[in-house]
N, CA, C and O of each residue as an XYZ file, in Angstrom:
260
protein
N     -57.310     -3.513   -189.233
C     -58.330     -3.660   -188.227
C     -58.721     -5.122   -188.089
O     -59.649     -5.604   -188.740
N     -58.015     -5.790   -187.255
C     -58.368     -7.188   -187.035
C     -59.113     -7.310   -185.710
O     -58.781     -6.636   -184.735
N     -60.084     -8.144   -185.685
C     -60.904     -8.372   -184.505
C     -60.389     -9.634   -183.829
O     -60.295    -10.681   -184.470
N     -60.052     -9.552   -182.532
C     -59.570    -10.749   -181.855
C     -60.688    -11.786   -181.746
O     -61.864    -11.428   -181.675
N     -60.334    -13.032   -181.733
C     -61.356    -14.069   -181.593
C     -62.123    -13.904   -180.287
O     -61.543    -13.526   -179.269
N     -63.392    -14.178   -180.311
C     -64.239    -13.953   -179.139
C     -63.880    -14.888   -177.992
O     -64.104    -14.533   -176.835
N     -63.336    -16.057   -178.266
C     -62.981    -16.998   -177.215
C     -61.770    -16.578   -176.415
O     -61.637    -17.012   -175.271
N     -60.884    -15.764   -176.943
C     -59.665    -15.394   -176.232
C     -59.928    -14.424   -175.094
O     -59.174    -14.420   -174.122
N     -60.956    -13.608   -175.173
C     -61.254    -12.650   -174.108
C     -61.893    -13.326   -172.902
O     -61.651    -12.908   -171.769
N     -62.684    -14.337   -173.112
C     -63.415    -14.966   -172.024
C     -62.527    -15.828   -171.133
O     -62.860    -16.047   -169.968
N     -61.406    -16.320   -171.653
C     -60.563    -17.205   -170.850
C     -59.995    -16.495   -169.621
O     -59.943    -17.101   -168.551
N     -59.577    -15.263   -169.729
C     -59.022    -14.528   -168.601
C     -60.075    -14.023   -167.651
O     -59.782    -13.813   -166.474
N     -61.262    -13.825   -168.106
C     -62.318    -13.255   -167.264
C     -62.929    -14.280   -166.323
O     -63.473    -13.896   -165.288
N     -62.862    -15.543   -166.635
C     -63.482    -16.555   -165.785
C     -62.772    -16.685   -164.445
O     -63.440    -16.908   -163.435
N     -61.475    -16.559   -164.389
C     -60.727    -16.727   -163.157
C     -60.659    -15.439   -162.339
O     -60.515    -15.510   -161.118
N     -60.755    -14.301   -162.945
C     -60.581    -13.022   -162.249
C     -61.655    -12.767   -161.190
O     -61.294    -12.398   -160.073
N     -62.940    -12.938   -161.465
C     -63.938    -12.669   -160.414
C     -63.795    -13.591   -159.208
O     -64.077    -13.166   -158.088
N     -63.372    -14.819   -159.393
C     -63.182    -15.729   -158.267
C     -62.065    -15.222   -157.355
O     -62.182    -15.280   -156.131
N     -61.002    -14.733   -157.946
C     -59.891    -14.192   -157.169
C     -60.318    -12.937   -156.422
O     -59.977    -12.760   -155.253
N     -61.058    -12.072   -157.088
C     -61.526    -10.838   -156.446
C     -62.494    -11.179   -155.321
O     -62.442    -10.559   -154.259
N     -63.372    -12.149   -155.532
C     -64.299    -12.559   -154.481
C     -63.557    -13.124   -153.274
O     -63.960    -12.892   -152.135
N     -62.496    -13.849   -153.511
C     -61.694    -14.389   -152.418
C     -61.021    -13.270   -151.628
O     -60.965    -13.329   -150.400
N     -60.519    -12.265   -152.310
C     -59.897    -11.117   -151.639
C     -60.940    -10.357   -150.817
O     -60.669     -9.964   -149.682
N     -62.112    -10.152   -151.377
C     -63.177     -9.439   -150.667
C     -63.624    -10.241   -149.444
O     -63.868     -9.662   -148.386
N     -63.735    -11.559   -149.576
C     -64.113    -12.403   -148.452
C     -63.079    -12.317   -147.337
O     -63.445    -12.238   -146.164
N     -61.806    -12.332   -147.678
C     -60.747    -12.206   -146.679
C     -60.815    -10.843   -145.987
O     -60.607    -10.752   -144.777
N     -61.102     -9.794   -146.743
C     -61.202     -8.451   -146.175
C     -62.389     -8.349   -145.215
O     -62.271     -7.760   -144.140
N     -63.523     -8.918   -145.600
C     -64.711     -8.886   -144.734
C     -64.462     -9.702   -143.469
O     -64.871     -9.295   -142.381
N     -63.800    -10.842   -143.598
C     -63.469    -11.645   -142.431
C     -62.535    -10.885   -141.493
O     -62.709    -10.925   -140.275
N     -61.551    -10.197   -142.054
C     -60.642     -9.394   -141.242
C     -61.388     -8.278   -140.510
O     -61.132     -8.029   -139.332
N     -62.301     -7.612   -141.199
C     -63.085     -6.553   -140.554
C     -63.967     -7.112   -139.446
O     -64.131     -6.476   -138.405
N     -64.532     -8.285   -139.657
C     -65.371     -8.906   -138.635
C     -64.556     -9.242   -137.397
O     -64.992     -8.982   -136.276
N     -63.379     -9.817   -137.591
C     -62.524    -10.144   -136.454
C     -62.053     -8.891   -135.722
O     -61.969     -8.877   -134.494
N     -61.750     -7.854   -136.472
C     -61.328     -6.593   -135.864
C     -62.460     -5.969   -135.051
O     -62.221     -5.450   -133.961
N     -63.678     -6.012   -135.561
C     -64.829     -5.470   -134.836
C     -65.087     -6.274   -133.562
O     -65.379     -5.698   -132.514
N     -64.981     -7.599   -133.646
C     -65.178     -8.436   -132.459
C     -64.139     -8.097   -131.393
O     -64.474     -7.968   -130.216
N     -62.887     -7.955   -131.802
C     -61.827     -7.618   -130.853
C     -62.085     -6.260   -130.207
O     -61.918     -6.105   -128.998
N     -62.491     -5.276   -131.011
C     -62.718     -3.929   -130.483
C     -63.879     -3.919   -129.488
O     -63.777     -3.307   -128.425
N     -64.982     -4.593   -129.827
C     -66.129     -4.595   -128.921
C     -65.850     -5.379   -127.640
O     -66.321     -4.998   -126.569
N     -65.100     -6.454   -127.739
C     -64.767     -7.194   -126.521
C     -63.806     -6.385   -125.647
O     -63.891     -6.451   -124.421
N     -62.908     -5.634   -126.248
C     -62.011     -4.779   -125.468
C     -62.788     -3.658   -124.792
O     -62.493     -3.302   -123.651
N     -63.774     -3.100   -125.478
C     -64.595     -2.051   -124.871
C     -65.450     -2.602   -123.733
O     -65.694     -1.906   -122.747
N     -65.900     -3.832   -123.862
C     -66.696     -4.443   -122.800
C     -65.837     -4.734   -121.575
O     -66.297     -4.573   -120.445
N     -64.606     -5.158   -121.787
C     -63.728     -5.527   -120.678
C     -63.190     -4.297   -119.939
O     -62.900     -4.372   -118.745
N     -63.057     -3.194   -120.625
C     -62.452     -2.006   -120.032
C     -63.207     -1.470   -118.810
O     -62.562     -1.185   -117.801
N     -64.539     -1.316   -118.844
C     -65.221     -0.806   -117.644
C     -65.121     -1.751   -116.448
O     -65.019     -1.296   -115.309
N     -65.150     -3.059   -116.694
C     -65.008     -4.014   -115.592
C     -63.640     -3.878   -114.938
O     -63.523     -3.906   -113.713
N     -62.618     -3.731   -115.752
C     -61.260     -3.573   -115.240
C     -61.142     -2.274   -114.444
O     -60.521     -2.245   -113.382
N     -61.733     -1.213   -114.955
C     -61.668      0.079   -114.268
C     -62.416      0.027   -112.939
O     -61.940      0.582   -111.949
N     -63.570     -0.625   -112.896
C     -64.319     -0.763   -111.635
C     -63.516     -1.563   -110.616
O     -63.517     -1.252   -109.425
N     -62.833     -2.596   -111.099
C     -62.010     -3.412   -110.202
C     -60.884     -2.573   -109.599
O     -60.609     -2.660   -108.402
N     -60.245     -1.771   -110.423
C     -59.182     -0.908   -109.913
C     -59.725      0.150   -108.956
O     -59.077      0.478   -107.963
N     -60.911      0.684   -109.250
C     -61.500      1.713   -108.396
C     -61.846      1.180   -107.014
O     -61.829      1.934   -106.041
N     -62.161     -0.112   -106.910
C     -62.485     -0.681   -105.602
C     -61.244     -0.982   -104.782
O     -61.362     -1.351   -103.614
N     -60.058     -0.834   -105.359
C     -58.820     -1.030   -104.628
C     -58.286     -2.445   -104.671
O     -57.337     -2.770   -103.957
N     -58.872     -3.285   -105.488
C     -58.393     -4.663   -105.565
C     -57.089     -4.711   -106.340
O     -56.826     -3.874   -107.203
N     -56.281     -5.706   -106.014
C     -54.989     -5.837   -106.693
C     -54.980     -6.962   -107.722
O     -54.056     -7.035   -108.532
N     -55.967     -7.826   -107.715
C     -55.973     -8.966   -108.625
C     -56.997     -8.776   -109.755
O     -57.842     -9.641   -109.984
N     -56.915     -7.662   -110.443
C     -57.894     -7.351   -111.489
C     -57.614     -8.078   -112.800
O     -58.525     -8.283   -113.602
N     -56.375     -8.462   -113.020
C     -56.008     -9.123   -114.260
C     -55.961    -10.625   -114.007
O     -55.271    -11.094   -113.103
N     -56.712    -11.375   -114.825
C     -56.680    -12.833   -114.700
C     -55.476    -13.363   -115.453
O     -55.329    -13.150   -116.656
N     -54.613    -14.063   -114.716
C     -53.428    -14.663   -115.327
C     -53.666    -16.164   -115.413
O     -53.855    -16.833   -114.398
N     -53.656    -16.680   -116.625
C     -53.908    -18.105   -116.834
C     -52.568    -18.803   -116.945
O     -51.741    -18.461   -117.790
N     -52.364    -19.780   -116.087
C     -51.106    -20.535   -116.147
C     -51.353    -21.855   -116.868
O     -52.403    -22.476   -116.703
N     -50.388    -22.274   -117.662
C     -50.583    -23.522   -118.428
C     -50.516    -24.759   -117.544
O     -50.660    -25.878   -118.036
């Protein structure tokens, strides 16, 4: 029954939470971008549908470089 030195356990634990926090931050950022895209698509959809319902043909804005 040997007890490992107390300093050997702490060396691996210091870097692990930083890595996990970075992964969580990336996941939250991805969810935020996905939510922004979804809400902007939902906002644009009724305008596009109203444009089509009025019989217009130029409902899609095409940006040329």
